[in-house]
Every structure is written in C-alpha cells, then in structure tokens.
KEKE-3310 file (N, C-alpha, C; in steps of 0.2 Angstrom, whole numbers, plus 5000, padded with zeros to 4 digits):
npx = (4544:4533:4521:4524:4521:4525:4536:4549:4553:4554:4556:4561:4553:4537:4519:4515:4526:4534:4549:4554:4565:4566:4554:4549:4553:4549:4548:4547:4549:4557:4565:4559:4556:4560:4566:4573:4562:4558:4549:4541:4540:4534:4520:4517:4526:4521:4508:4511:4517:4508:4498:4506:4507:4494:4492:4502:4498:4485:4490:4497:4486:4479:4489:4499:4511)
npy = (4913:4906:4904:4893:4877:4863:4866:4874:4888:4902:4902:4896:4891:4884:4889:4885:4886:4876:4868:4866:4857:4848:4839:4836:4848:4862:4879:4889:4902:4918:4917:4914:4927:4939:4950:4961:4968:4984:4985:4976:4959:4948:4943:4941:4931:4921:4919:4914:4902:4895:4894:4885:4874:4869:4865:4856:4846:4843:4837:4826:4818:4814:4805:4809:4813)
npz = (5449:5437:5423:5415:5412:5407:5399:5405:5401:5404:5418:5434:5443:5444:5444:5457:5465:5463:5458:5442:5438:5449:5454:5467:5475:5483:5483:5496:5501:5502:5490:5479:5474:5461:5464:5476:5488:5494:5504:5518:5515:5522:5524:5511:5508:5518:5512:5500:5504:5510:5501:5491:5500:5501:5488:5487:5497:5492:5479:5485:5491:5480:5475:5466:5468)
capx = (4538:4531:4516:4527:4520:4528:4542:4551:4557:4555:4555:4564:4547:4530:4515:4514:4532:4537:4554:4553:4570:4566:4548:4547:4556:4545:4552:4542:4552:4558:4569:4555:4555:4565:4571:4572:4558:4559:4543:4542:4536:4532:4514:4516:4529:4517:4503:4513:4519:4501:4495:4510:4506:4488:4493:4506:4493:4481:4494:4499:4480:4478:4494:4503:4518)
capy = (4909:4907:4899:4887:4870:4858:4868:4879:4893:4908:4903:4890:4887:4884:4894:4883:4887:4869:4867:4862:4852:4843:4839:4837:4853:4868:4885:4893:4908:4924:4915:4914:4934:4940:4956:4962:4973:4989:4984:4970:4954:4943:4941:4938:4924:4917:4917:4909:4896:4893:4891:4880:4869:4867:4862:4849:4842:4839:4831:4820:4814:4811:4801:4812:4815)
capz = (5447:5430:5421:5410:5416:5404:5397:5409:5396:5408:5425:5437:5447:5441:5448:5463:5468:5462:5453:5436:5437:5454:5456:5475:5478:5483:5486:5500:5505:5498:5485:5473:5471:5457:5466:5484:5489:5500:5509:5522:5512:5526:5523:5505:5509:5521:5508:5495:5507:5512:5493:5489:5504:5500:5482:5489:5500:5486:5475:5489:5492:5473:5473:5460:5470)
cpx = (4536:4525:4517:4525:4524:4536:4544:4555:4558:4555:4559:4558:4541:4526:4514:4520:4536:4543:4552:4558:4569:4559:4546:4550:4551:4548:4547:4545:4553:4563:4566:4554:4561:4569:4569:4567:4560:4554:4545:4537:4534:4526:4513:4520:4525:4511:4505:4515:4512:4498:4499:4508:4499:4488:4497:4502:4488:4484:4496:4492:4478:4484:4499:4510:4521)
cpy = (4910:4903:4894:4881:4865:4860:4875:4884:4900:4908:4896:4886:4888:4889:4892:4883:4880:4870:4863:4856:4846:4843:4839:4842:4860:4873:4889:4899:4913:4923:4915:4921:4935:4946:4957:4968:4978:4989:4977:4965:4948:4940:4938:4931:4919:4914:4912:4902:4892:4889:4886:4873:4866:4863:4855:4844:4838:4834:4825:4815:4811:4806:4804:4814:4810)
cpz = (5440:5429:5417:5414:5413:5402:5400:5405:5400:5415:5428:5441:5443:5446:5455:5467:5468:5457:5448:5435:5443:5457:5462:5479:5477:5486:5490:5504:5500:5491:5478:5469:5466:5459:5474:5484:5495:5506:5512:5518:5516:5525:5517:5505:5512:5517:5502:5497:5508:5506:5490:5493:5502:5493:5483:5492:5495:5481:5479:5490:5485:5471:5468:5462:5474)
residu = (UNK:UNK:UNK:UNK:UNK:UNK:UNK:UNK:UNK:UNK:UNK:UNK:UNK:UNK:UNK:UNK:UNK:UNK:UNK:UNK:UNK:UNK:UNK:UNK:UNK:UNK:UNK:UNK:UNK:UNK:UNK:UNK:UNK:UNK:UNK:UNK:UNK:UNK:UNK:UNK:UNK:UNK:UNK:UNK:UNK:UNK:UNK:UNK:UNK:UNK:UNK:UNK:UNK:UNK:UNK:UNK:UNK:UNK:UNK:UNK:UNK:UNK:UNK:UNK:UNK)
# end
C-alpha cells in the first residue's frame, strides 16, 4: 500500500488497498503486506478490509466506481 494516488511509483495499491492498474480491484487480505509478520495479523487484515469496504461503499454511492 502506498500514498501514490495518480502515479503509482512506489506501490501497487493506493491507501484504500485499491489496485492502480485495475480500478475495481481491492486487495483486502494479507497480500497487501510487504513482508510476513511473526505475529498474528488477523485483526489488522480485518481492519484494512473494513476500511477498504467503507471507501468502496462511499465511492459506489457517489457513482465514481
């Protein structure tokens, strides 16, 4: 994940876990992490999925997706 919105120079996903190359693709699992953690990351994955889902729902309401 990264903060590059228009030009994805440093990341495959934007800050909402949305792929730069495929606008309707949201990655809401552990694939967004750059490395494997030695800790259980289930709650972090759930929080990122929730956050991306709220963004996706708002974009759908606006008609932007």
